[in-house]
GUDO-407386 format. One record per residue (C-alpha): residue number from 0; residue in three letters; chain; x, z, y. Coordinates in steps of 0.02 Angstrom, whole numbers, plus 32768, in hexadecimal, padded with zeros to 4 digits. Each point is the difference from the previous one (the first is absolute). Example, Ala and Ser with C-alpha at 12.3 -4.5 7.8 and 13.67 -1.06 7.14 Angstrom:
BEGIN
(fimar 0; 'ALA'; 'A'; (8267; 8186; 7F1F));
(fimar 1; 'SER'; 'A'; (8045; 7FDF; 80AC));
END
This chain:
BEGIN
(fimar 0; 'MET'; 'A'; (A4FB; BF4A; 0F80));
(fimar 1; 'PRO'; 'A'; (7FDF; 7F55; 7FAE));
(fimar 2; 'ALA'; 'A'; (7F9C; 7F7C; 805D));
(fimar 3; 'ILE'; 'A'; (7F44; 801E; 8002));
(fimar 4; 'ASN'; 'A'; (7FA1; 7F70; 7FB0));
(fimar 5; 'THR'; 'A'; (7F6E; 805A; 7FAE));
(fimar 6; 'VAL'; 'A'; (7F9B; 808E; 804C));
(fimar 7; 'GLY'; 'A'; (7F80; 806D; 7FA8));
(fimar 8; 'ILE'; 'A'; (7F71; 8053; 805E));
(fimar 9; 'ILE'; 'A'; (7FA7; 809E; 7FC6));
(fimar 10; 'SER'; 'A'; (7F6F; 8043; 8069));
(fimar 11; 'LYS'; 'A'; (7F94; 8098; 8018));
(fimar 12; 'PRO'; 'A'; (7F4A; 7FED; 7FC7));
(fimar 13; 'ASN'; 'A'; (7F70; 7FF6; 807C));
(fimar 14; 'SER'; 'A'; (8071; 7FF0; 8097));
(fimar 15; 'GLU'; 'A'; (7FBD; 7FA5; 8099));
(fimar 16; 'ALA'; 'A'; (80B1; 7FF7; 8045));
(fimar 17; 'ALA'; 'A'; (803D; 7FAA; 7F61));
(fimar 18; 'ARG'; 'A'; (7F6D; 7F88; 800A));
(fimar 19; 'GLN'; 'A'; (803D; 7FCC; 80AC));
(fimar 20; 'ILE'; 'A'; (80BA; 7FFA; 7FD6));
(fimar 21; 'VAL'; 'A'; (800A; 7FAF; 7F55));
(fimar 22; 'PRO'; 'A'; (7FC5; 7F4D; 8024));
(fimar 23; 'ALA'; 'A'; (8074; 7FEE; 8097));
(fimar 24; 'LEU'; 'A'; (8090; 8051; 7FA3));
(fimar 25; 'ILE'; 'A'; (7FF0; 7F88; 7F6C));
(fimar 26; 'GLU'; 'A'; (7FF7; 7F6C; 8077));
(fimar 27; 'TRP'; 'A'; (809A; 803E; 805F));
(fimar 28; 'LEU'; 'A'; (8064; 8014; 7F5F));
(fimar 29; 'ARG'; 'A'; (7FD0; 7F57; 7FBA));
(fimar 30; 'ALA'; 'A'; (802D; 7FAD; 80A6));
(fimar 31; 'ARG'; 'A'; (80B1; 803D; 7FDA));
(fimar 32; 'SER'; 'A'; (7FFB; 7FB7; 7F4F));
(fimar 33; 'ILE'; 'A'; (7FEE; 80AD; 7FB1));
(fimar 34; 'THR'; 'A'; (7FA4; 800C; 7F59));
(fimar 35; 'VAL'; 'A'; (7F7A; 8088; 8006));
(fimar 36; 'ARG'; 'A'; (7FC4; 806D; 7F6F));
(fimar 37; 'CYS'; 'A'; (7F63; 8068; 8020));
(fimar 38; 'ASP'; 'A'; (7FAD; 808A; 7F9F));
(fimar 39; 'GLY'; 'A'; (7F44; 7FFC; 7FEA));
(fimar 40; 'LEU'; 'A'; (7FD9; 8068; 809B));
(fimar 41; 'THR'; 'A'; (806F; 7F94; 806E));
(fimar 42; 'ALA'; 'A'; (7FB4; 7F60; 7FBC));
(fimar 43; 'GLY'; 'A'; (7F54; 8048; 8026));
(fimar 44; 'TYR'; 'A'; (802D; 8004; 80B9));
(fimar 45; 'ALA'; 'A'; (8031; 7F47; 7FFC));
(fimar 46; 'PRO'; 'A'; (7F76; 7F92; 7FB4));
(fimar 47; 'GLY'; 'A'; (8045; 7F7F; 7F89));
(fimar 48; 'GLU'; 'A'; (80A4; 805C; 7FE5));
(fimar 49; 'ALA'; 'A'; (8035; 8013; 7F4A));
(fimar 50; 'ALA'; 'A'; (800B; 80B3; 7FBF));
(fimar 51; 'ILE'; 'A'; (8077; 8049; 7F80));
(fimar 52; 'PRO'; 'A'; (8004; 80AF; 7FB5));
(fimar 53; 'ARG'; 'A'; (8052; 807F; 8074));
(fimar 54; 'ASP'; 'A'; (8087; 802C; 7F81));
(fimar 55; 'ASP'; 'A'; (8030; 7F47; 7FF7));
(fimar 56; 'VAL'; 'A'; (8012; 7FE8; 80BD));
(fimar 57; 'PRO'; 'A'; (80B8; 8039; 8007));
(fimar 58; 'GLU'; 'A'; (8033; 7F89; 7F74));
(fimar 59; 'GLY'; 'A'; (806C; 7F7B; 8053));
(fimar 60; 'SER'; 'A'; (7FE4; 8048; 80AE));
(fimar 61; 'ASP'; 'A'; (8092; 801D; 8077));
(fimar 62; 'LEU'; 'A'; (7F9A; 8074; 8070));
(fimar 63; 'VAL'; 'A'; (7F58; 8059; 7FEA));
(fimar 64; 'ILE'; 'A'; (7F95; 8021; 809A));
(fimar 65; 'VAL'; 'A'; (7F8F; 8098; 7FEF));
(fimar 66; 'LEU'; 'A'; (7F69; 8006; 8075));
(fimar 67; 'GLY'; 'A'; (7FB2; 80AD; 8004));
(fimar 68; 'GLY'; 'A'; (8036; 80B4; 8005));
(fimar 69; 'ASP'; 'A'; (8072; 806F; 7F99));
(fimar 70; 'GLY'; 'A'; (7F85; 7FFC; 7F6E));
(fimar 71; 'THR'; 'A'; (8009; 7F43; 7FF8));
(fimar 72; 'LEU'; 'A'; (80BE; 800B; 8009));
(fimar 73; 'LEU'; 'A'; (8007; 807C; 7F6F));
(fimar 74; 'SER'; 'A'; (7F95; 7F8A; 7F97));
(fimar 75; 'ALA'; 'A'; (8070; 7F6D; 8030));
(fimar 76; 'ALA'; 'A'; (809B; 8063; 7FD2));
(fimar 77; 'ARG'; 'A'; (7FBD; 8014; 7F4F));
(fimar 78; 'SER'; 'A'; (7FE4; 7F44; 7FF8));
(fimar 79; 'ILE'; 'A'; (80B3; 7FE2; 8039));
(fimar 80; 'GLY'; 'A'; (803F; 806F; 7F74));
(fimar 81; 'ARG'; 'A'; (80BD; 8001; 8005));
(fimar 82; 'ARG'; 'A'; (8015; 7F52; 8046));
(fimar 83; 'GLU'; 'A'; (8076; 7FF7; 8094));
(fimar 84; 'ILE'; 'A'; (7F7E; 7FB1; 8071));
(fimar 85; 'PRO'; 'A'; (7FEB; 8044; 80B1));
(fimar 86; 'LEU'; 'A'; (7F54; 803D; 8033));
(fimar 87; 'PHE'; 'A'; (7FC6; 7FD2; 80AF));
(fimar 88; 'PRO'; 'A'; (7F80; 808B; 8028));
(fimar 89; 'VAL'; 'A'; (7F83; 7FDF; 808C));
(fimar 90; 'ASN'; 'A'; (7F98; 8093; 803D));
(fimar 91; 'LEU'; 'A'; (7F49; 7FD0; 8015));
(fimar 92; 'GLY'; 'A'; (7FD0; 80AB; 8043));
(fimar 93; 'GLY'; 'A'; (8007; 80B6; 7FCE));
(fimar 94; 'LEU'; 'A'; (8095; 8074; 7FF2));
(fimar 95; 'GLY'; 'A'; (8079; 7F8A; 7FA9));
(fimar 96; 'PHE'; 'A'; (80A9; 8057; 7FEF));
(fimar 97; 'LEU'; 'A'; (8041; 7F72; 7F92));
(fimar 98; 'THR'; 'A'; (7FA6; 7F6B; 804D));
(fimar 99; 'ALA'; 'A'; (8066; 7FFA; 80A0));
(fimar 100; 'ILE'; 'A'; (7FE1; 7F4B; 8037));
(fimar 101; 'ALA'; 'A'; (7F73; 7FF1; 807E));
(fimar 102; 'ILE'; 'A'; (7F87; 7F6D; 7FFF));
(fimar 103; 'ASP'; 'A'; (804B; 7FB6; 809E));
(fimar 104; 'GLU'; 'A'; (80AD; 8007; 7FB1));
(fimar 105; 'ILE'; 'A'; (7FD8; 7F9A; 7F65));
(fimar 106; 'TYR'; 'A'; (8041; 7F57; 8038));
(fimar 107; 'PRO'; 'A'; (809A; 803B; 8062));
(fimar 108; 'GLU'; 'A'; (8035; 806C; 7F6C));
(fimar 109; 'LEU'; 'A'; (7FE0; 7F73; 7F85));
(fimar 110; 'GLU'; 'A'; (806D; 7F8E; 806A));
(fimar 111; 'ARG'; 'A'; (8086; 8086; 7FFC));
(fimar 112; 'ALA'; 'A'; (7FF1; 800B; 7F42));
(fimar 113; 'PHE'; 'A'; (800B; 7F42; 7FED));
(fimar 114; 'ARG'; 'A'; (80A3; 8005; 8065));
(fimar 115; 'GLY'; 'A'; (8042; 8089; 7F8D));
(fimar 116; 'GLU'; 'A'; (8007; 807E; 808F));
(fimar 117; 'GLN'; 'A'; (7F7E; 807C; 7FC1));
(fimar 118; 'ARG'; 'A'; (8027; 80B9; 7FE9));
(fimar 119; 'ILE'; 'A'; (7FE6; 803C; 7F4E));
(fimar 120; 'ALA'; 'A'; (7FDD; 80B6; 7FD5));
(fimar 121; 'LYS'; 'A'; (8020; 8031; 7F4C));
(fimar 122; 'ARG'; 'A'; (7F8F; 8084; 7FB3));
(fimar 123; 'GLN'; 'A'; (8027; 8052; 7F5A));
(fimar 124; 'LEU'; 'A'; (7F79; 8008; 7F7A));
(fimar 125; 'LEU'; 'A'; (7FD4; 8092; 7F8E));
(fimar 126; 'HIS'; 'A'; (7FF0; 7FD6; 7F48));
(fimar 127; 'THR'; 'A'; (7F85; 806E; 7FA2));
(fimar 128; 'ARG'; 'A'; (7FED; 8007; 7F43));
(fimar 129; 'VAL'; 'A'; (7F81; 8062; 7F9A));
(fimar 130; 'LEU'; 'A'; (8041; 8041; 7F5A));
(fimar 131; 'ARG'; 'A'; (7F89; 803A; 7F78));
(fimar 132; 'GLU'; 'A'; (8052; 804B; 7F66));
(fimar 133; 'ASP'; 'A'; (80A3; 7FAB; 8038));
(fimar 134; 'ARG'; 'A'; (7FAB; 7F57; 8009));
(fimar 135; 'SER'; 'A'; (7FEC; 7FA2; 80A4));
(fimar 136; 'VAL'; 'A'; (7F47; 7FDE; 8020));
(fimar 137; 'ALA'; 'A'; (8004; 7FC7; 80B7));
(fimar 138; 'GLU'; 'A'; (807E; 7FC8; 8082));
(fimar 139; 'PHE'; 'A'; (7FEF; 7FE0; 80BA));
(fimar 140; 'ASP'; 'A'; (8069; 7FDB; 809B));
(fimar 141; 'ALA'; 'A'; (7FCA; 8058; 80A0));
(fimar 142; 'LEU'; 'A'; (8030; 7FD8; 80B3));
(fimar 143; 'ASN'; 'A'; (7FB1; 80A1; 8042));
(fimar 144; 'ASP'; 'A'; (7FDE; 8081; 7F7C));
(fimar 145; 'ALA'; 'A'; (7FCA; 803B; 7F55));
(fimar 146; 'VAL'; 'A'; (7F78; 8084; 800D));
(fimar 147; 'LEU'; 'A'; (7FBD; 8077; 7F7C));
(fimar 148; 'THR'; 'A'; (7F56; 8047; 802C));
(fimar 149; 'LYS'; 'A'; (7F75; 8061; 7FAD));
(fimar 150; 'VAL'; 'A'; (7F64; 7FA9; 7FC3));
(fimar 151; 'ALA'; 'A'; (7F8E; 8097; 7FE9));
(fimar 152; 'LEU'; 'A'; (7FB0; 804E; 8099));
(fimar 153; 'ALA'; 'A'; (8051; 80A2; 803F));
(fimar 154; 'ARG'; 'A'; (807F; 800B; 7F72));
(fimar 155; 'MET'; 'A'; (80BB; 800E; 801C));
(fimar 156; 'ILE'; 'A'; (807B; 7FA7; 7F90));
(fimar 157; 'ASP'; 'A'; (809E; 8043; 7FAB));
(fimar 158; 'LEU'; 'A'; (80A0; 7F9C; 800E));
(fimar 159; 'ASP'; 'A'; (80B3; 8027; 7FCD));
(fimar 160; 'VAL'; 'A'; (807E; 7FA0; 8069));
(fimar 161; 'PHE'; 'A'; (80B6; 7FDC; 7FDA));
(fimar 162; 'ALA'; 'A'; (8083; 7FA8; 806D));
(fimar 163; 'ALA'; 'A'; (808C; 7FB0; 7F99));
(fimar 164; 'GLU'; 'A'; (7FD7; 8078; 7F71));
(fimar 165; 'GLN'; 'A'; (800A; 8097; 8075));
(fimar 166; 'PHE'; 'A'; (7F60; 8063; 7FFF));
(fimar 167; 'LEU'; 'A'; (7FBA; 7FFC; 80B1));
(fimar 168; 'CYS'; 'A'; (7F54; 8051; 7FFF));
(fimar 169; 'SER'; 'A'; (7F5B; 801D; 7FA8));
(fimar 170; 'TYR'; 'A'; (7F77; 7FC8; 8075));
(fimar 171; 'LYS'; 'A'; (7F4C; 803B; 8000));
(fimar 172; 'ALA'; 'A'; (7FB3; 7F8F; 8082));
(fimar 173; 'ASP'; 'A'; (7F7F; 7F7C; 8025));
(fimar 174; 'GLY'; 'A'; (8088; 7F81; 7FE0));
(fimar 175; 'LEU'; 'A'; (80B2; 7FC6; 801D));
(fimar 176; 'ILE'; 'A'; (8040; 7F6C; 8067));
(fimar 177; 'ILE'; 'A'; (80A6; 7FB0; 7FD0));
(fimar 178; 'SER'; 'A'; (802D; 7F8B; 808D));
(fimar 179; 'THR'; 'A'; (8084; 7F89; 803E));
(fimar 180; 'PRO'; 'A'; (803F; 800B; 80B4));
(fimar 181; 'THR'; 'A'; (7F87; 7F72; 8026));
(fimar 182; 'GLY'; 'A'; (7F71; 8067; 7FB9));
(fimar 183; 'SER'; 'A'; (802E; 8098; 8069));
(fimar 184; 'THR'; 'A'; (7F8B; 7FC0; 8089));
(fimar 185; 'ALA'; 'A'; (7F70; 7FE6; 7F87));
(fimar 186; 'TYR'; 'A'; (7FA6; 8082; 7F92));
(fimar 187; 'SER'; 'A'; (8096; 8075; 8001));
(fimar 188; 'LEU'; 'A'; (7FF8; 8010; 80BD));
(fimar 189; 'SER'; 'A'; (7F47; 802E; 7FF6));
(fimar 190; 'ALA'; 'A'; (802C; 8087; 7F80));
(fimar 191; 'GLY'; 'A'; (8083; 804E; 8071));
(fimar 192; 'GLY'; 'A'; (8099; 7FA2; 7FC4));
(fimar 193; 'PRO'; 'A'; (8093; 7FCF; 8070));
(fimar 194; 'ILE'; 'A'; (8019; 7F5A; 8058));
(fimar 195; 'ILE'; 'A'; (8099; 7FAE; 7FB1));
(fimar 196; 'TYR'; 'A'; (8069; 7F77; 804F));
(fimar 197; 'PRO'; 'A'; (7FEA; 7F66; 7F90));
(fimar 198; 'SER'; 'A'; (80B8; 7FED; 7FD2));
(fimar 199; 'VAL'; 'A'; (8018; 80B5; 7FC9));
(fimar 200; 'PRO'; 'A'; (8025; 7FFC; 7F44));
(fimar 201; 'THR'; 'A'; (7F84; 8083; 7FC5));
(fimar 202; 'ILE'; 'A'; (7F62; 8025; 7F9E));
(fimar 203; 'CYS'; 'A'; (7F81; 8079; 804A));
(fimar 204; 'LEU'; 'A'; (7F91; 8075; 7F9D));
(fimar 205; 'THR'; 'A'; (7F69; 8041; 8061));
(fimar 206; 'PRO'; 'A'; (7F83; 8075; 7FAC));
(fimar 207; 'ILE'; 'A'; (7F49; 7FEB; 8030));
(fimar 208; 'CYS'; 'A'; (7FAE; 80A7; 802C));
(fimar 209; 'PRO'; 'A'; (8072; 8069; 7F8F));
(fimar 210; 'HIS'; 'A'; (7FBF; 80A7; 7FC1));
(fimar 211; 'THR'; 'A'; (80A7; 804F; 8031));
(fimar 212; 'LEU'; 'A'; (8014; 7FE9; 80BB));
(fimar 213; 'THR'; 'A'; (80BE; 8006; 7FF3));
(fimar 214; 'ASN'; 'A'; (7FFC; 7F5B; 7F9F));
(fimar 215; 'ARG'; 'A'; (8041; 7F8B; 8087));
(fimar 216; 'PRO'; 'A'; (8033; 7F48; 8001));
(fimar 217; 'VAL'; 'A'; (80A9; 7FE2; 7FAE));
(fimar 218; 'LEU'; 'A'; (807B; 7F71; 801A));
(fimar 219; 'VAL'; 'A'; (8078; 7FCF; 7F76));
(fimar 220; 'PRO'; 'A'; (8082; 7F75; 7FF8));
(fimar 221; 'GLU'; 'A'; (7FBA; 7F58; 7FC8));
(fimar 222; 'THR'; 'A'; (807B; 8005; 7F6F));
(fimar 223; 'MET'; 'A'; (7FA0; 8094; 7FB5));
(fimar 224; 'PRO'; 'A'; (7F74; 7FC7; 7F8B));
(fimar 225; 'ILE'; 'A'; (7F64; 806B; 800E));
(fimar 226; 'ARG'; 'A'; (7FA9; 8035; 7F60));
(fimar 227; 'VAL'; 'A'; (7F52; 804D; 8004));
(fimar 228; 'ILE'; 'A'; (7FA7; 804A; 7F68));
(fimar 229; 'SER'; 'A'; (7F44; 800D; 800F));
(fimar 230; 'HIS'; 'A'; (7FB4; 809A; 7FAC));
(fimar 231; 'ASN'; 'A'; (7F4A; 7FD2; 8017));
(fimar 232; 'ALA'; 'A'; (7F6B; 7FCA; 7F99));
(fimar 233; 'ASP'; 'A'; (7FF9; 7F49; 7FD0));
(fimar 234; 'GLU'; 'A'; (7FD0; 7F8E; 8092));
(fimar 235; 'SER'; 'A'; (7FEC; 8093; 8078));
(fimar 236; 'VAL'; 'A'; (8095; 7FBF; 8065));
(fimar 237; 'TYR'; 'A'; (8013; 7F51; 8046));
(fimar 238; 'LEU'; 'A'; (80A0; 7FA7; 8031));
(fimar 239; 'THR'; 'A'; (7FE9; 7F8C; 8096));
(fimar 240; 'ILE'; 'A'; (8082; 7F84; 803E));
(fimar 241; 'ASP'; 'A'; (7FFC; 7FD5; 80BA));
(fimar 242; 'GLY'; 'A'; (7F4A; 8037; 8003));
(fimar 243; 'GLN'; 'A'; (7FCA; 7F61; 7FA8));
(fimar 244; 'VAL'; 'A'; (8026; 7FFE; 7F45));
(fimar 245; 'GLY'; 'A'; (8021; 8084; 7F7D));
(fimar 246; 'THR'; 'A'; (7FD0; 8050; 7F5B));
(fimar 247; 'PRO'; 'A'; (7FB3; 80A2; 7FBD));
(fimar 248; 'LEU'; 'A'; (8078; 807A; 7FAF));
(fimar 249; 'MET'; 'A'; (7FF4; 805E; 7F5C));
(fimar 250; 'ASP'; 'A'; (8037; 80B3; 7FDE));
(fimar 251; 'GLU'; 'A'; (80BF; 800D; 7FF3));
(fimar 252; 'ASP'; 'A'; (801E; 7F52; 8047));
(fimar 253; 'THR'; 'A'; (80A8; 7FEE; 8057));
(fimar 254; 'ILE'; 'A'; (8010; 7F9E; 80A2));
(fimar 255; 'VAL'; 'A'; (80AF; 7FC3; 802D));
(fimar 256; 'CYS'; 'A'; (8022; 7FBF; 80B0));
(fimar 257; 'ARG'; 'A'; (80A4; 7FB5; 8039));
(fimar 258; 'SER'; 'A'; (803A; 7F96; 8092));
(fimar 259; 'THR'; 'A'; (801D; 7F4A; 7FD2));
(fimar 260; 'ASP'; 'A'; (8098; 7F96; 8026));
(fimar 261; 'PHE'; 'A'; (7F88; 7F7D; 8046));
(fimar 262; 'ALA'; 'A'; (7FCD; 8004; 80B8));
(fimar 263; 'LEU'; 'A'; (7F66; 7FAB; 8047));
(fimar 264; 'ARG'; 'A'; (8028; 7F91; 8096));
(fimar 265; 'LEU'; 'A'; (7F93; 800F; 809A));
(fimar 266; 'VAL'; 'A'; (8011; 7F8F; 8098));
(fimar 267; 'ARG'; 'A'; (8006; 806E; 809C));
(fimar 268; 'PRO'; 'A'; (7FF8; 7FC4; 80B5));
(fimar 269; 'PRO'; 'A'; (8099; 8031; 8067));
(fimar 270; 'HIS'; 'A'; (7F9E; 807F; 8067));
(fimar 271; 'ALA'; 'A'; (7FB7; 805D; 7F6A));
(fimar 272; 'LYS'; 'A'; (8079; 8093; 7FFB));
(fimar 273; 'PHE'; 'A'; (7FCB; 8092; 7F91));
(fimar 274; 'PHE'; 'A'; (7FEF; 8085; 8086));
(fimar 275; 'ASP'; 'A'; (7FA7; 7F86; 8075));
(fimar 276; 'VAL'; 'A'; (7F80; 7FE0; 7F77));
(fimar 277; 'LEU'; 'A'; (7FEB; 80BC; 7FE3));
(fimar 278; 'ARG'; 'A'; (7FE1; 8020; 80B9));
(fimar 279; 'GLN'; 'A'; (7F81; 7F73; 8007));
(fimar 280; 'LYS'; 'A'; (7FA2; 8024; 7F5F));
(fimar 281; 'LEU'; 'A'; (8002; 80BE; 800A));
(fimar 282; 'LYS'; 'A'; (7FDE; 8004; 80BC));
(fimar 283; 'TRP'; 'A'; (809E; 8063; 8024));
(fimar 284; 'GLY'; 'A'; (8026; 8017; 80B8));
(fimar 285; 'GLU'; 'A'; (8073; 7F8B; 805C));
(fimar 286; 'ARG'; 'A'; (8094; 8048; 805E));
END
């Protein structure tokens, strides 16, 4: 990893922990001659600090520190785009599968990163495109998932799903989750999907409350693009990316999801092994 000269900081809103951490963190970085770039929320925790738009924070940064939970990390990942900039995710409370660095580990792990000794975990993204009459009308990259859900109360939606042009299934359900291995511990897990080791090259399809009880989660190779055709009234189905952004769908819209060649880079402390995190976060028993 190149030398770290500029660090961006992206923070969770209304966080008392961030309010305590940010001023000292900025002072610590500047004492080491590091240039600091702060989004508006971060600057709000440090009076007098200049703010720049969140999407501009990664520009010119060698590392981006994320102070918050997994939701803040997902937002920061969109700001990173496909830049090869490591994210340094600090968990300020909550479940936090992705934000593995604890508050008391911030400075030791930053020192490790500055020495080039940090451990980097690479997480594949899922690219989703909405086609309307063969014309692309929306595109997104997801770290966790692309989710199609009903808008109307108590109404199932109809979806035809293909994997690499092979017809897979017609779903009548409350929705469908198309997730990365990273997203397997998010919405998909709540809907009964499997836990997937992050490096497994796969895409997971998890139906939400399917009408046919034999409709179960399906794993396909990441090389198989997933194509979904929505047979529903205009704007009765909504596509949501990582639970944060999205677009309404029209009747006969086609949604195409495929794994990207780009992998997001997450700084992980040496002790943050996947199964250790599962045992801690899911309260699994120790041996």
